[in-house]
N, C-alpha and C positions, 0 to 999 in steps of 0.2 A: 504494499500499499505505500501511496506517496502520502506527503504531509497534510494534503487537501482531502484525504478521504477516497481518492480515485485509484482505482488498480491501476497499475503501470502498464505500459505498453512492451512486450518484448521485440527489439528490434536486431536485425542481424545485419552488421555492417562488414564490408568486404574490401574496401578502398581507403580512401583518405581519411575517413573515420575511426579507422583502426588505430591502436596504440603507436606510436612513433610516425604518425604521419601528420599532414599540416592540418587537418579539419578534426583531429581527435579533441581538442579541447570543448567542442559542442557535446561530447559525451563523457568526459572525464569524471564528472559527479554523479553520473548515474551509476546503477549498480551493475557491475561487470560479472557475468554469470559463466563465462566461460569461452573458450573456443570451440570451433564446430566447422561443419560443411554442410551443404546443401545436401539433402538426400535426391532430390531431383537434378539430373544433369542439365546444365545450363552451358552457356558459352559466354567469354569475357572479350570484349575489344579494347583497346587502350588506344587513346588519342593524346599524346603530350604525357601527361603525368595523372589523366582522368580515365578510371575504368568505367565501361559501360558493359553491364550484365544483362542478358535477355535469354529468351526462352525459344529463339529462331532455329536453334540447333543444340541438340542433346549431346554436347562434347565431353563434359567432365563435372565434378562436384565444384562449387565454389567455396573456398575457405575463407573464415572470418570469425568474428566476435558477436557474441549476443550480449545485449544490455536491456536492462528493466529501466525504461525512461518514463518520466512523469508528461503531461500534456504540454506544457511550455518548453521542454525539450524536443518531443514530437513537432511541435509546430516550427520550431527552428530547423529541425531536419526537412521538414517538408518544403520550407523556403529555399534551404540550400539544394535541394534536389529537384525544385520546381515541380513537386508534386501537386497536382495529376498532368501536367502537360510534358513534362520533359521524361521524367522518372515517373513511374507508377508504384505506389505501395502496396504490396499483395502480400498475402499469407503463403509462407514456406515451412516445409519441415526440415528441421535442422539437426544433425546427428551430432549430438557433443562428444568431446574427448572421452568422457567416461562412458559411453555407449547408450545413454538415454536419448530420447528424441523430444524435441521442443518445438512448438508451432511458435513462429515469429515473423514479423514482418520484414519484407526485404523489398529494397527499390530496384525495379527492373525499367530498363530504357526503352523507350518508343523507338527511338532512332539511333540505334549505336554508330558511333564513328571510330574511325582509326584501324588498328590492325589487329587481326584476331590473335589474342594472347595462346601460347602454347599449353598453358595449363591455367587453373582456375584461383592459384594463390598469387594475389597482387603484389604481396610483399617479396614474392621469389622471381619475379619476372625481371629478366635484364631491363637495365635502363631505369628501374625505378628506385627513386631517392628513399 
């Protein structure tokens, strides 16, 4: 529960919102639930340093982190991702490192750009800072 009595939203982040990346400050105060990957196979494209995940191709699981966010943080994330215009927040099943499955929101891109990534772990991609 958040301080205002509302249940938090579980959000799965896979790119610049992850620990060590430029937008992590938006979720740093949220409850970190752990690392995991999507059960559904998706595909990631990267343009510059920006990842675009979408369901157009079932290529590989996407690696990321799950956070429990309050309504204000979720609204900030929606603004960053330009939901629902550029990215669409949708429900996904995330397999956590401990083997349990969680239902969490993920941002999927409507119009991916850039090159197709060879795998689904943004942190492990060549050229990503």
